N, C-alpha and C positions, 0 to 999 in steps of 0.2 A: 354551429356553424362548419359548416362543411369544407375545409382548407386541403389542399391537394399535394402531397410533398416534393418538397424540390429534391432533384436527384432520384428519383422513383427508383430507378435500376436497383440501388442499395439499402438492403435492411441496416441499419447501422446500430441493431443491437443483434442480430443474427449473423451476419458476414465478419469473414477473418477482417476487414479493416484494414488491410496493408498499407494505404493510400489515406488515412483518416487526416492525417495532419492538413494534406493537400484538398482532402474534399471540404475539409472545415473552413482552412484557408481562400477557398472559392465559395465558400460558403457567405465568407464576411467581407465580400468584394463589394466597394461604393458605398463604403459605412455599413452595414446592411449588420444591426447588434442583435436581429433575431430571426431565425429561419426554422419553415416546416419541413422537419424530415422524416423519412418512414422509420418507425421504432417498432420492434415486435407486432409489425404487419399494422398498426395504425399510425396515425398521423402526431408527433412528438415535436416540441417547439425546443430549439438548442440555442440558449442564450451566447453571445459572441462576444461582447466589449469588453476587456477588465472591468471598469465601471460600473458596469453593469452585471458582472458575475460575481463582485465583490459585495454589491449591495443586496443581490439575492440569497448567497451565503452568509450575508452578516446577522440579518434581520429574520428571525425565526416568527417571527409575528407576521409578517409579510409574504412569505412564502417558506412554512413550518417545515421541520423534513419527517415530523413523525408518520404522516400519513404516508409515504411513500413505504418506510420502512415498517409500519404495521402489516400495509400491506404485500408487499414483495419480497419482502424479509422475516417471515414469518416461524422459518424453519430454527432460526438462530435461537428464540426465546428473546429473556428480558432482555434489555442493554439499553444505554442511554440516547441511542439513537432515537427510540419509541417513546422517550420522554420527553413533556413539553413542559414547560414552566418550570414550579417548584419543585415537582418531581423531578426534571432534569438536573436542576441546580442539584439537589441531594445524590442522586445516581452517579453524574459525572464529578461532583466534588469527590466523593467516595473512591472512584476509580482511578482518579489522578494521580494521586496520593503517591503508587508506589514510583510515577514519572516523573517525578520532580528533578528542576536540573541540576540540583543537588547530590542526590540518590544516582542520576546518573553518573555524573562525574569521579564518584567513588567506584563505580562499576569499571571504569576502563580498562585499571591496571588488572584490578586483580580478578577480572574474570574476562571482558570481550578483547583484551591481547592475548593472553593466553588462548583462550578459546580459536580465536584464528591461527595462532599456529599451529597448533595440534592441527586443524584441518589442515592445513598447507602440508605439515608432516604425512597427513594421511594419502599425499600425493604419490609417496613410497619412491620405487625409480621410473615411474611416469616422466615423459616430458612434454605429454600433451594430455590436456584435459579439457571437459566440459565446465567452464568456469560457472555453469549456470546450476548443473546438477550436484557435481560433485564440491562446489564451495558455498554460490550464493543462498543457493535453498538449502544448504544444510545449515550454516552459518545463524541466516535470522530465524531459524525453528530451535536451533538449540539455544540462543540468547535467551528465546521467552521460556522454553522447557527449564532453564536453571530460574528465571526469574517466577514463575508458577510454583515450581520446587516437585516438578515431574519427572523421573526418572527417564533416562533412556539410553538404550546401549543398543550394540547393531544388530540385535535380532528386531528387535519390535521400532527401531529408526522409521523404516521407508516405510513400515505399515502406519504409522504415526503421522507422517509427512501426509499420508495420503490421506489419511482422516480428515487433518484440518484442511486441505485444501477442498474438501469435498463438502464443506460446514458453508463455504462460499457458494457451494452447488456449481464447482467447479472442478469436479475431481471424479475421478472410480466411478465412472457413470455405465450401467446395465443396459446393452440397445442401443439405440439410437441417438443422438446427442440433441436432445428436445427439452424444452421448458419442465416436462413433465418428469421427465427420467432425471433429470438436473436434480428435481425436487425429491424424487424417490431415494437418490445415492445419498442428499444431504439429510433424510430423514433416518436413514440406514447407518450410516456416520456419526449421527447425535448420539444414538442409543449403543452403539460401539463404544463412544467413545465414555460415554457415563459408565458402561461397565468396566471399563480401564479405569478412571478416575476415581470409583467408587473406593476401591482399598486405600489409597493414595488419601482422599477427603478422610478418611477413617482414622488412618495412622495419624494426621495434622490435629483431629481432634485430641487425641490421645496427649501426641508428644510435639506441640507446635515449633516450629522452625523460623528462620529467617527466609520466608517467601509469600508470594502474593499469596497463595493456597490459606496458610495459618494466618495470614494477614484477614482477607475475606471472613473465615470462621470464626475472630475476632470483634470484626465490625459491628455496628449497628446502622442499619436506616430504616428510617422513619419513627422512632424510638425503640426498637429493637431489633435481636440478629437478622441477620438475612435466613429467608426462607430455602428451606433444601432447595427448592425449584429454582429460583433466584441465584444460589449459589455455583450452581453445576453451569446456569444459563452464563453468567459473569465469567467464567474460566473459561467457556468454549466459546464467547465471546471476543476476550483479551488475546487468545491462544492466536487463532488465524488474523485479528486485526496488528497483532505487532510483529506477525512473522512475516505475511505473503506481503504485500504490499513495499515494505523493507527489501525484499529479495528479487520483486521486479524491477524495480529503483535502480538498485548494485547493480545488475546482470548489464541494464543499459548507459550506465554510468561507467562499466570499465569498457563497453564495446565506444560510449565518445572519447575517454581517453586513448585506446588501441588504434582507433583509427588516425592518430594524429600524432607518428610516433616523435615530433619536436616537442609536441605537447607534452608526451611517455615523459620524454629524455628531459623537459624541463622539469617536470615534477616531480622526478629522482633526485635532481641537481639543488631545489628548489623546495622542501616542505613546507614552508610557510603558506605556498601558494594550494595546498592540496585544498584546504577549505574551500578556498574560492568556486573547483570544479563541483565539488559534493552541491554547492549552491545553486550553479548553475545549469548542473544535475536536474534538479530538481524544478528548474524553470523550463528548460529546453526539452527533457525527456522524461515527463513525471508519471508516476503509477497510477492514478488514479485524472484519469482524464476528463469523460462526462459526468458528471456527477448528478445525479436523476434525483428528482422531487414529486409529488404528485398533486394536483391542488384541489382542494377541498371547496373550494365557489373559484367562483369569476373572477379574475386578476387581471388588473391593467398590467403588461410587461412590456417594458419597451416600446411605450404608445401602442399595442394590441393589447386585443381583450381576448385575453385565454379563458377558454371555459371551465368549467368545474370537471374534475373527474380527468382532463389534460395532463399528461408525462412533460414533465420541462427538465430540461439537464442542461446544467450550468459547466459551459467547454471552460476547463481548466486550460486546455492546449492552444487555444486560440487568445485567452484572458494572457495569461504567459506569454507570448509573442503580440502581443497588441503593440503597433508601431508606436501609438501615442504614450506607450510610458515607457520601452524597452528601448533604446538608438539604435540595438545592431538584431531584431527579435528571429529573422530565421536562420541565424547561425550562432551555432556552439562558441560562447565567446566568454570563458571566466573572465575576463579583465572589464568586463561590462560594468558601468555603476547600477548597483544591486537596488531594487525595489520590495517591497511585500511581496511577497510570493502567493499564488493563490493553492498552491500543490498540497498545502496540510488541512486546507478552508478556510473560513471565518469566521468569527463570532463564536454564538455557543456551543458548536461544535467544530470549533478548531480541535485537531487531532492529538489525543491525549499522550500517545507516543512520537511527539514532532523532537523531543530533545534526545532520545534515545535511537530513532531512525537517524540522525543526523550522526550522531556518537558511532553508529554501526558501520555507517559507510564510509566516516573518515579513518577509523582503526583499519578496514579493509582494504581500502585503496592503500593505506601507507604501506600497510605488512604486504599485500601482493606485492609491491611495485618494491620494496626494500629486501624481499627475501628470493623474488622468480627475476633472476638477471634474462635479459631477452625477453621478457615476459612481451608477445604479440600475439598478432591473428595467426590462427592456424588454415584458415579458410575465410572468403566472404561470408560473413554473419546472414542468416536466414532476415525478413522482414519483420520487424514488429508484428501483434495483432492485438487484437480487441481495442474496445471504445470506451467501457466504465473502468476497467481495467485493463491496464496493456504491458505487452512483455515480449520477450525474445524467447521464443521456442528453445533455443540452444547459443552457446557463446564457447565454440571450440578454440582454443590457447594453445601455444608450445612457450618455451622458456628452455634456457641451458642449463639450468642447475635450479636445486635449492639451498640458499646459505641458512645457515645458523640464526636462530633471530638475533638480533642488533642487543648489544647489554642495553641494560635500564640506563635513564639519564638520572 
């Protein structure tokens, strides 16, 4: 089937896509449920409406995830997204235990709040910072480092952050920004990070601690201990999965809040409304926007026969703004009625770290508002970028003072 993409002037995978939301909305006009677009120079199919995205992500037999991740994410090694059926149930069951709601609740006062305060204290005498590099990226990276049991100090922090980002084929690229160079950077990051992890893992073998590396060393999968290669793969999978998307969401959450000073002031006066802002951020400005799948076989999707080998993209962006599901879809409106969001996925691949991510967003929103009086945008933020993951390159803010941490309740 030779189908020409709509909007052929842009490649949704390769271009910055500053106007992603507007283009996807245009594609969904007149009730269109699926549309052909250019993706990596070829024609892919983007699924646009909430119910269709929900169905596609929920049913892993209808459109399974593993072909996409085995084909295009092989640099990451073993991970649940590459498994199917009983294998997926076993690997996911193993990795989800450290992120259960009860465990996350116990971390909030003991680790998440003190860490937020420490990073805010690091602002020192500055009254203008880039919230993206000075807080959001550091915070989510440090949370995952602590949970995994990976020691981080001022000497290795920036290098480790760069390596973790490169694992997703998104950073420290040598030469032109091409898929081939992204892959090379990712493979180099795998080798360097393995070297860094090796003495840490060996130390945990001898003296286990209360961290995820020790948990994995003591765990069994398919009747036996984890193979050495799989152990390293799982650590490298969890590190960026737990750090990167939450950091991207957090930056856009703070932009949403600081772009509306009445909302900011209301959240300062009414802390009980902050969780609704986190939920609305996940709806209106999610980190993961176009979720890719690769078809193993010819598949009927939204009454279109899509051939085997095609890339299908589930549009979380338009699903979360479907007017049939959300009464005020194109506005950031924390007061609107909640519906199940697509932002963490659906079905068997629902995000392992969803409870952790929401807790990090809630803690950070509260601490930044409470400790930085007069918190405001220092300049007009740059446009967001990206289609699979979407982010703000920077978010410069100003504030009048840094207050001491409020007393514990």
